[in-house]
N, C-alpha and C positions, 0 to 999 in steps of 0.2 A: 238687714234681712236676717232672719233667724238661721242659726247654723243647723245643718242636717243632724238628725238624731244618730244616724249610723254613718261610719266612714264610707266614702264613695268606693264603689267596687273598682278594683284594679287587678292587673295581672299578678302583682306581688301578693295581694290578699288571697287570690284564688290559689296560687301555688302554696302558700303557707297552710291554707285550710286543707288542700289535697295532701300535702306532706304529713300533716298531723293525722289525717284519716288513714293514710297508708301505714304510718308507723304503728297506729293503734290496732287496725283491723285487717291490713293487707290490701293488695291491689284490687281484689274482687269487690271491696267495699266502695270503690270510687265509681260514681256515676254523676252525670250532670245534675240530675234531680237531687241526689243526696248532697252534693256540694252546694247547690242553691239553697237548700234547707239549712245547711250549716252556716251559710253566710247571710241568711235572712233576706234573700233576693229571689226574683223569679228566674226560672230555668233559662229562658231565652236571653236574659241579660248576660249570661256567661259567654254567649257566642259573639258578643262585642269584643271579646279578648282572645278567645280560643275557638277554633272551628269545630274541634272534636275532642272527645275524652283523651284520645291518644296524644294529642298535642299537650294536654295538661300533664299527662304522665311524663312526656319528654321534658317538659319544663321542670318538673320536680326532680327528675334524674339530673338535669343540668345544674340545678341548685345544689345538689349533693356534690357533683364534680367541682363546683366552685369552692367547696370547703377544703379541697386538697391543696396542701402546701407545695408550691413550685419554686420557691426561692432558691433551692439547692441547684437549680438548673440555670440560674442567672449567670451571665458571662463573668460578672465580677465575683462570684462565689468561688472560694478556694478549695471546695471539696472535690476529690477526684471522682471519676465516673462511678466507681463501685460504691463509695460512700453516699454519693448523691442518689443512686438507685435505691440503696437500702433505706435512706431517710424518707425518700418519696414513697416507697412501698409501705412503710409504717404509717405515714400520714394518710395514704389512700385507703388502707385497710381500716384505719380508725374511722374515717368518714363512712365507709360502707357498713361497718359493724354498728354504727350509731343509727343507721337506717337500712336494716337488712332486707326489708320487704321490697325496696326499690331496686335491689341488685339485679333481678332478672331483666329489667329494662336497661340498666347500665351495661350488662354483659353483652347486649346485642351490638355494642359499639357506639361511637360518638355520633354517627350520622351527620346531622347538621347542627348539633347542639354546640353553641359557642364555647362554653367552659370545657366541655369534653374534648373539643378540638384543640383548645389551648393546652390541655394535658398532653394529648398525642404529639402536638407540635413541639412542646418543650422537651419531652423525652427523646424524640427522634433527633432534634437539633443538638441536644447535649451529647448524645452518643456519637453523632457524626463529628462534632468538634473534638471529641476525645480520641478520634482516630479510627472508629469503627467504619467499615464500608457501609454505604447506604442500605444495601440489601440486608446486611447483618443487623444494622440498627433497627430496621423494620421488624426483623425477627425478634429482637430483644423486646421491643415495645409490645408485640403480640404475646410473647412468652410471659412478660410481667403481668399483662392484663388477665391472661388465663389463670395465672397462679393467684393473683390477689382477689379477683372476683370469685374464683372457686373457693378460696378459703373463707369468704364471707357468706357464701350461699347456705352453709349449714355448720353445725357444731358437731365435731367428732364425739365430744364428751356427752352431749345430750342424746347421742344415739344409743346409749345404754341406760336401762332403767336403774333406779336406786334401791331396788329390792335385792337383798343379799341372797335370797332363795331362788332368784330367777335363773341363775346359771349353774346347773347341776355339774359338779366337778367330774362326774362320770362321763358327761358329754363334752364339757368344756374345761379340761384340766388346767388351762392357763388363764382363765377368766375369774379366778376366785376373788379378785378385788375390783372387778369391772364396775360393780355397783357404786363404787366410790367416785367414779369419774365425773358424774353429774354434779356432785358437790364441789368439785374443783374445776368446773368448766372453764372459767376464764384463764386460769393458770395453764391448763392442759392445751387449750386452743391457741393461746399466745405462744406457748413454748413450741408447739408444732409449727406455727407460722415462722417463728424465728429460725428453727432448725432447717426448715425447707428453704427459707430465704438465703441463709448462709450457704447451704449446699448449692443452690442455684447460682449465687454470685461466685462461689469457688470455681464452679464449672466454667462460667463466663471468663473468669480471670485466666484460666488455662488457655482458653481460645484466644484471648487478647494477647497473651504472651507469645503464642504461636504466630499471630499476625505480625507482631513486632519483629520476630526473628525472620519472617519471610520478607 
C-alpha cells in the first residue's frame, strides 16, 4: 500500500502548529479554520483530537510547562530550598520568554494540565520537605508564579521608545538616557528579574530563619 503523502494528523502535530502560530502572531491568530489550513486538513478533522479551540490553547500552554526543569526538586538533589527555587525560577522564566504570547493562558493557573500540575506539585512538595508549613508552601508557590509570569508578560525596556528627543528634560529630568533601554532590552530585563528574584528569596530566607527559631 502506498504511503500517505502527508503525516497523519495527531495531537502533537496540532499542538506544534498552534504553538508556531501563537509564537508568530499571538493568541488571536488561532482558530480551528486557520489551524486546519496550516496543517492541510479539513476543519472537522481537528475535533477528533480537540473539542474546542480553548483545549488546543491549554495543550500548547502545557507543552511550554513541560519545558521547565524540575530536577532541582528531586529528593536526591542536594540543592537547598533557596537554590532550588532560584534555579527553577530561571528555567521557568526562560520557557516563558521563549513563548511570551502563551503567558496569559499559563498565568490563569494549571487547571487540569498535567505538566502544569507537575510543576505545582514539585514546588509544593519540595518546600514542605524543606520544613515550610503547608500553608506557607502554598503561598510560596503562588508568589513565585505571580513573579515569574509577571516578568514574562512584558518588557520594561521595550516600554520606552528609542528616540532621544522623546523625553524632554524639562518634563522628565531623569529620563535623559531612557531611549537607550530598548537597545539593551535583554540585559535590562534579565537584570531586573535577577534583582527581584534575589530580593524575594532574601525575604523568604528571613521568614524561614524565624520559623526555625520558633
